[in-house]
C-alpha positions as CSV (number, residue, x, y, z in Angstrom):
1,M,64.7,119.9,97.7
2,M,65.8,119.3,101.2
3,A,67.8,116.2,100.1
4,A,69.5,118.2,97.4
5,A,70.4,120.9,99.9
6,L,72.0,118.3,102.3
7,A,73.8,116.4,99.5
8,E,77.6,116.7,99.5
9,T,79.8,116.9,96.4
10,L,83.3,115.7,96.1
11,P,84.8,119.3,96.2
12,D,82.9,119.9,99.4
13,A,84.4,116.7,100.9
14,L,87.9,117.6,99.8
15,A,87.5,121.1,101.4
16,K,86.5,119.5,104.7
17,A,89.4,117.1,104.6
18,Y,91.8,119.9,103.8
19,R,90.6,121.9,106.9
20,N,90.1,119.1,109.4
21,N,92.3,116.1,108.6
22,P,94.6,115.5,111.7
23,Q,97.5,114.1,109.6
24,L,97.6,117.3,107.5
25,N,97.2,119.6,110.5
26,A,100.1,117.7,112.3
27,E,102.3,118.2,109.3
28,R,101.5,121.9,109.3
29,A,102.5,122.1,113.0
30,K,105.7,120.3,112.2
31,L,106.5,122.9,109.5
32,R,105.8,125.7,111.9
33,G,108.4,124.1,114.2
34,T,110.9,123.9,111.4
35,D,110.4,127.6,110.7
36,E,111.9,128.3,114.1
37,N,115.2,127.0,112.9
38,V,115.7,130.2,111.0
39,P,115.5,132.7,113.9
40,Q,117.6,130.4,115.9
41,A,120.3,130.5,113.2
42,L,119.9,134.3,112.8
43,A,120.6,134.7,116.6
44,G,124.2,134.1,115.8
45,Y,124.3,137.6,114.2
46,R,122.9,139.3,117.3
47,P,124.7,140.3,120.5
48,Q,124.4,138.2,123.7
49,L,123.5,140.1,126.8
50,V,124.1,138.6,130.3
51,A,123.5,140.2,133.7
52,T,125.0,138.8,136.9
53,L,124.3,139.5,140.5
54,S,126.0,137.9,143.5
55,A,125.7,138.5,147.2
56,G,126.8,136.7,150.2
57,L,127.6,136.6,153.9
58,Q,131.3,136.2,154.9
59,A,132.8,135.9,158.3
60,V,136.4,137.1,158.6
61,R,138.9,136.6,161.6
62,N,142.3,138.1,161.2
63,L,145.3,137.5,163.6
64,L,147.3,140.7,163.9
65,P,150.8,141.3,165.3
66,G,150.8,141.2,169.1
67,N,148.3,138.3,169.0
68,T,145.5,140.8,168.5
69,V,142.5,139.2,166.9
70,Q,140.2,141.1,164.6
71,G,136.9,139.7,163.4
72,A,134.1,141.0,161.3
73,T,131.0,139.8,159.4
74,L,131.0,141.0,155.8
75,H,128.2,141.4,153.2
76,P,129.9,141.6,149.8
77,W,127.9,141.9,146.6
78,T,128.6,142.4,142.9
79,I,126.4,143.3,139.9
80,G,127.7,143.1,136.4
81,L,126.6,143.3,132.7
82,T,128.4,141.6,129.9
83,V,127.7,142.1,126.1
84,S,129.3,139.6,123.7
85,Q,129.3,139.9,119.9
86,V,130.8,137.5,117.4
87,L,132.5,139.3,114.6
88,F,133.6,136.4,112.5
89,N,133.2,132.6,113.0
90,G,134.3,131.2,109.7
91,N,130.9,132.0,108.1
92,K,129.2,129.5,110.5
93,T,126.3,131.7,111.2
94,A,125.7,132.5,107.5
95,N,125.8,128.8,106.5
96,S,123.5,127.9,109.5
97,V,120.9,130.4,108.2
98,R,121.1,128.9,104.7
99,V,120.7,125.4,106.1
100,A,117.7,126.5,108.1
101,E,116.1,128.2,105.1
102,F,116.6,125.1,102.9
103,Q,115.1,123.0,105.6
104,V,112.0,125.2,105.6
105,R,111.6,124.9,101.8
106,S,112.0,121.1,102.1
107,G,109.4,121.1,104.8
108,R,107.0,123.1,102.7
109,E,107.3,120.5,99.9
110,A,106.8,117.7,102.5
111,L,103.6,119.5,103.6
112,R,102.5,119.7,100.0
113,N,103.2,116.0,99.5
114,V,101.1,115.1,102.6
115,G,98.4,117.4,101.5
116,Q,98.2,115.7,98.1
117,G,98.1,112.3,99.9
118,V,95.3,113.4,102.1
119,L,93.2,114.8,99.2
120,L,93.8,111.6,97.2
121,D,92.7,109.6,100.3
122,A,89.6,111.7,100.5
123,V,88.8,111.1,96.8
124,T,89.2,107.4,97.4
125,A,87.1,107.4,100.5
126,Y,84.4,109.4,98.7
127,M,84.3,107.2,95.7
128,N,84.4,104.0,97.8
129,V,81.3,105.1,99.7
130,M,79.5,105.9,96.4
131,A,80.6,102.7,94.7
132,N,79.8,100.4,97.7
133,Y,76.4,102.0,98.1
134,A,75.7,101.4,94.4
135,L,77.0,97.8,94.7
136,Y,74.7,97.4,97.7
137,E,71.7,98.6,95.7
138,A,72.6,96.4,92.8
139,Q,72.8,93.4,95.1
140,R,69.5,94.4,96.7
141,T,67.8,94.6,93.3
142,N,69.3,91.2,92.4
143,V,67.9,89.7,95.5
144,Q,64.4,91.1,94.7
145,V,64.6,89.7,91.2
146,L,65.8,86.3,92.5
147,R,62.9,86.2,94.9
148,E,60.5,86.8,92.1
149,I,62.1,84.0,90.0
150,Q,61.9,81.6,93.0
151,A,58.2,82.5,93.5
152,T,57.5,82.1,89.8
153,T,59.4,78.8,89.7
154,Q,57.5,77.5,92.7
155,R,54.1,78.3,91.1
156,R,55.2,76.6,87.9
157,L,56.3,73.6,89.9
158,N,52.9,73.4,91.5
159,A,51.4,73.6,88.1
160,G,53.6,70.8,86.8
161,D,55.5,72.9,84.3
162,V,59.0,72.5,85.9
163,T,60.8,70.0,88.1
164,P,62.0,70.3,91.7
165,T,65.5,70.8,90.3
166,D,64.4,74.2,88.9
167,T,63.2,75.3,92.3
168,A,66.4,74.1,94.0
169,Q,68.5,76.1,91.5
170,A,66.4,79.2,92.1
171,E,66.7,78.8,95.9
172,A,70.5,78.3,95.6
173,R,70.9,81.5,93.6
174,L,68.7,83.4,96.0
175,N,70.9,82.3,99.0
176,R,74.0,83.3,97.0
177,G,72.4,86.7,96.3
178,L,71.7,87.1,100.0
179,A,75.3,86.4,100.9
180,D,76.5,88.9,98.3
181,L,74.1,91.4,99.7
182,N,75.4,90.9,103.2
183,A,79.0,91.3,101.9
184,A,78.1,94.5,100.1
185,E,76.5,95.9,103.2
186,V,79.6,95.1,105.3
187,Q,81.8,96.9,102.8
188,L,79.5,99.9,102.7
189,K,79.7,100.2,106.5
190,I,83.5,99.9,106.4
191,S,83.8,102.6,103.7
192,K,81.6,104.9,105.7
193,E,84.0,104.6,108.7
194,V,87.0,105.3,106.5
195,Y,85.2,108.3,105.1
196,A,84.6,109.7,108.5
197,Q,88.2,109.2,109.5
198,V,89.6,111.0,106.4
199,I,87.0,113.7,105.9
200,G,86.2,114.3,109.6
201,E,82.5,113.5,109.7
202,P,80.2,110.7,108.5
203,P,79.1,110.8,104.9
204,P,75.7,112.4,104.1
205,Q,74.0,111.9,100.7
206,L,76.8,112.0,98.1
207,V,76.6,113.4,94.6
208,P,78.3,111.5,91.7
209,A,81.7,112.9,90.9
210,S,83.4,113.5,87.5
211,P,87.1,112.9,86.4
212,V,89.4,115.9,86.3
213,D,91.0,115.3,82.9
214,R,90.7,119.0,82.1
215,L,93.5,119.7,84.7
216,M,95.9,117.2,83.4
217,P,98.7,117.6,80.7
218,S,97.7,116.7,77.2
219,T,100.4,114.1,76.6
220,Q,102.4,111.6,78.6
221,I,105.7,113.3,77.8
222,A,104.4,116.6,79.1
223,A,103.1,114.9,82.2
224,V,106.6,113.5,83.0
225,E,108.3,116.8,82.3
226,L,105.7,118.6,84.6
227,A,106.3,116.1,87.4
228,V,110.1,116.7,87.4
229,H,109.5,120.4,88.0
230,E,106.4,120.4,90.2
231,N,106.1,117.1,92.1
232,P,106.7,117.9,95.8
233,A,108.7,114.8,96.4
234,V,111.2,115.8,93.8
235,L,111.4,119.4,94.9
236,G,111.8,118.3,98.5
237,A,114.6,116.0,97.6
238,S,116.4,118.8,95.7
239,Y,116.1,121.1,98.8
240,D,117.5,118.2,100.9
241,L,120.5,118.2,98.6
242,D,120.9,121.9,99.1
243,V,120.9,121.3,102.9
244,A,123.5,118.6,102.6
245,Q,125.8,120.7,100.3
246,T,125.6,123.7,102.6
247,S,126.3,121.5,105.6
248,I,129.8,120.8,104.1
249,K,130.6,124.5,104.4
250,L,129.1,124.5,107.9
251,A,131.5,121.7,109.0
252,E,134.5,123.4,107.4
253,S,133.8,126.6,109.4
254,A,135.1,124.7,112.5
255,L,138.6,124.9,110.9
256,L,138.5,128.7,110.6
257,P,139.4,131.3,113.2
258,T,136.8,133.0,115.4
259,L,136.8,136.7,116.3
260,S,134.6,138.1,119.0
261,A,134.3,141.3,121.1
262,Q,133.1,141.6,124.7
263,A,132.2,144.5,126.8
264,N,131.8,144.2,130.6
265,A,130.7,146.6,133.3
266,S,130.6,145.6,137.0
267,H,129.9,147.3,140.4
268,S,131.1,145.5,143.6
269,V,130.9,146.4,147.2
270,D,133.1,144.9,150.0
271,S,132.6,145.9,153.6
272,D,135.9,144.6,154.9
273,P,137.3,147.3,157.2
274,T,140.9,146.1,156.6
275,L,140.8,147.0,152.9
276,S,141.6,150.5,151.6
277,T,138.6,150.4,149.2
278,F,135.0,149.5,149.8
279,R,133.6,149.8,146.3
280,T,135.0,148.9,142.9
281,D,133.6,150.0,139.5
282,Q,135.0,148.3,136.4
283,V,134.4,148.8,132.6
284,S,136.3,146.8,130.0
285,V,136.2,146.1,126.3
286,T,138.1,143.1,125.0
287,G,138.6,141.4,121.7
288,Q,139.4,137.7,121.3
289,L,140.8,135.8,118.3
290,T,140.6,132.1,118.5
291,V,142.6,130.1,115.9
292,P,142.0,126.3,115.9
293,I,145.3,124.4,115.4
294,Y,144.4,120.8,116.1
295,D,141.2,119.3,117.6
296,G,142.1,115.6,117.3
297,G,140.6,115.3,113.9
298,T,137.0,116.0,114.8
299,A,136.3,118.8,112.3
300,A,138.0,117.0,109.5
301,S,135.9,113.9,110.2
302,Q,132.7,116.0,110.3
303,T,133.7,117.6,106.9
304,R,134.2,114.2,105.3
305,Q,131.0,112.9,106.8
306,A,129.1,115.9,105.4
307,K,130.5,115.2,101.9
308,E,129.3,111.6,102.0
309,L,125.9,112.7,103.2
310,A,125.7,115.1,100.3
311,S,126.6,112.3,97.9
312,Q,123.8,110.3,99.5
313,S,121.3,113.1,99.0
314,R,122.3,113.5,95.4
315,L,121.6,109.8,94.7
316,V,118.3,110.0,96.6
317,L,117.3,112.9,94.4
318,E,118.0,110.9,91.3
319,Q,116.0,108.0,92.8
320,V,113.0,110.2,93.6
321,R,113.1,111.5,90.1
322,N,113.0,108.0,88.6
323,Q,110.2,107.1,91.0
324,S,108.3,110.2,90.0
325,R,108.6,109.3,86.3
326,T,107.5,105.7,87.0
327,A,104.5,107.0,89.0
328,V,103.5,109.4,86.2
329,V,103.7,106.7,83.5
330,S,101.8,104.2,85.7
331,A,99.1,106.8,86.5
332,W,98.8,107.8,82.8
333,V,98.4,104.2,81.6
334,S,96.0,103.4,84.4
335,N,93.9,106.5,83.6
336,E,93.7,105.6,79.9
337,G,92.9,102.0,80.9
338,T,90.0,103.1,83.0
339,K,88.5,104.9,80.0
340,V,88.5,101.7,78.0
341,A,87.2,99.7,80.9
342,L,84.3,102.1,81.5
343,K,83.2,102.0,77.9
344,A,83.4,98.2,77.9
345,A,81.4,97.9,81.1
346,E,78.7,100.2,79.8
347,S,78.4,98.1,76.6
348,E,78.4,94.9,78.7
349,V,75.5,96.2,80.9
350,H,73.5,97.2,77.9
351,A,74.1,93.8,76.2
352,A,73.3,91.9,79.5
353,E,70.0,93.8,79.9
354,V,69.0,92.9,76.3
355,A,70.1,89.3,76.8
356,L,68.1,88.9,80.1
357,Q,64.9,90.3,78.5
358,G,65.3,87.8,75.6
359,V,65.9,84.9,77.9
360,Q,62.9,85.8,80.0
361,R,60.6,85.9,76.9
362,E,62.0,82.6,75.6
363,A,61.6,81.0,79.0
364,A,57.9,82.1,79.1
365,G,57.5,80.4,75.7
366,G,59.1,77.2,77.0
367,Q,62.3,77.6,74.9
368,R,64.6,78.3,78.0
369,T,64.9,76.7,81.4
370,T,65.1,78.3,84.8
371,I,68.8,78.0,85.0
372,D,69.1,80.0,81.8
373,V,67.2,82.8,83.4
374,L,69.2,82.6,86.5
375,N,72.5,82.7,84.6
376,A,71.3,85.7,82.6
377,Q,70.3,87.5,85.8
378,Q,73.7,86.7,87.3
379,D,75.5,88.0,84.2
380,L,73.6,91.3,84.4
381,T,74.5,91.7,88.1
382,N,78.1,91.0,87.4
383,A,78.1,93.5,84.6
384,R,76.6,96.1,86.8
385,T,79.2,95.4,89.4
386,R,82.0,95.9,86.9
387,L,80.4,99.1,85.7
388,I,80.2,100.5,89.2
389,T,83.8,99.6,89.8
390,A,84.9,101.1,86.5
391,Q,83.1,104.3,87.3
392,R,84.9,104.5,90.7
393,D,88.3,103.6,89.2
394,R,87.8,106.2,86.5
395,V,87.5,109.1,88.9
396,I,90.2,107.9,91.3
397,A,92.7,107.3,88.4
398,S,92.2,110.9,87.2
399,Y,93.0,112.3,90.6
400,T,95.9,109.9,91.0
401,M,97.3,111.3,87.7
402,L,96.9,114.8,89.0
403,S,98.7,113.9,92.2
404,A,101.6,112.3,90.3
405,V,102.4,115.5,88.4
406,G,102.1,117.5,91.7
407,R,98.9,119.5,91.0
408,L,96.5,118.0,93.4
409,D,96.0,121.0,95.6
410,V,93.4,123.5,96.7
411,H,94.4,126.1,94.1
412,N,94.2,123.8,91.1
413,L,91.0,122.1,92.2
414,N,89.5,125.5,93.1
415,L,88.1,124.3,96.4
416,D,85.9,126.5,98.4
417,T,88.2,126.8,101.4
418,P,91.1,129.1,102.3
419,D,94.5,127.9,101.2
420,Y,97.0,127.3,104.1
421,L,99.9,129.6,103.4
422,P,103.1,128.5,105.3
423,E,104.8,131.7,104.3
424,V,102.6,133.6,106.7
425,H,104.0,131.9,109.9
426,Y,107.5,132.0,108.5
427,H,107.6,135.7,108.2
428,Q,105.9,136.1,111.6
429,V,108.8,134.4,113.4
430,R,111.8,134.9,111.1
431,D,112.8,138.3,112.6
432,A,111.4,137.8,116.1
433,W,114.0,138.9,118.7
434,H,112.0,137.8,121.7
435,G,108.6,136.5,122.9
436,L,107.5,133.1,124.2
437,R,104.1,132.9,122.6
438,T,103.5,131.5,119.2
439,P,101.7,133.6,116.6
440,S,98.6,131.5,117.3
441,G,98.7,132.5,120.9
442,Q,100.0,129.3,122.5
């Protein structure tokens, strides 16, 4: 009962990886940084307020008619307040906001893509630990059987039933089994370290996992169609294209006029006794219209550059779509292939077990030699190895298929962990006018 309570299932491991994986958490932090592009762009709609204060010490020496010298030490100071507001800038602010919002959407799809990769890595790490442990146990059982065969052969040699050749063959197979057992132990230790890296803690006792065929489309055509609409790589590339197309309008805004208004209020004091005034208060409101005539071709070049980058993004989107289709077809074929391989491996193990039992009975009756028994035992061990590998590949292939169509996430897997919602941070900072602390308190 205690062992069952401490055992960990694949959904439990995936939930831990979703919460603790550093690669995934780093991508979340990156997206939160991308969210800040939106309030930065929205700042173009808001007024800019600047306060100025100047004070100084000034020595004055005046030469008056009659060679009269007048000197004084002055303490002038000025305080002012300026409010600036852009009224029109060629839609630069509006297009900047659109670019920032498309960047956020692209970043969300990149986060989803990384999340799928992390979950698939977690599935692979989990199944590798299970498979390598099963392979280690299979090799350990094989060594035990080979030891028994060697001992039996040695007793028969002492009784004169077999030759020294039989004992040499048994000893050679035992040494090979020991080498295979050592290799399996090494792979098990490596897989445990990879598990700890991906999941965040060493593996406890693991529970066998099942494929997730119930979550996949029923046909290959449906899977391809689903990937085009839900695969995060495809959606991210489409948002990148939106960014590139909007950047064209952003570059063209440099060719349009800019209209701004500015209000200024100042209060200055001058203690020069030679002046007729000692204090000046000023208030002004001015409007400014700036019309670009020629900038050396910079804006025109930036516009052409943006158009070429948009063409590149369009071609990249088509490339990503093709890659997604290929990935779906490959995953579908691989998943179907693992089903056939698993059935064949199960049949092979059953047949190898029957064959070994028959060879052992025939060897006891003198109709088979020691090498026949050793070969039958090796065939059974190899069949068990292929069965373990097929069971691992079967589960990994089903999750790979789910990742290819874009549905390997917390919601579809129904994992027992809160889903990270990037929209929460986005709305927390989108309309923030001030404040240096992040929503998390940093």
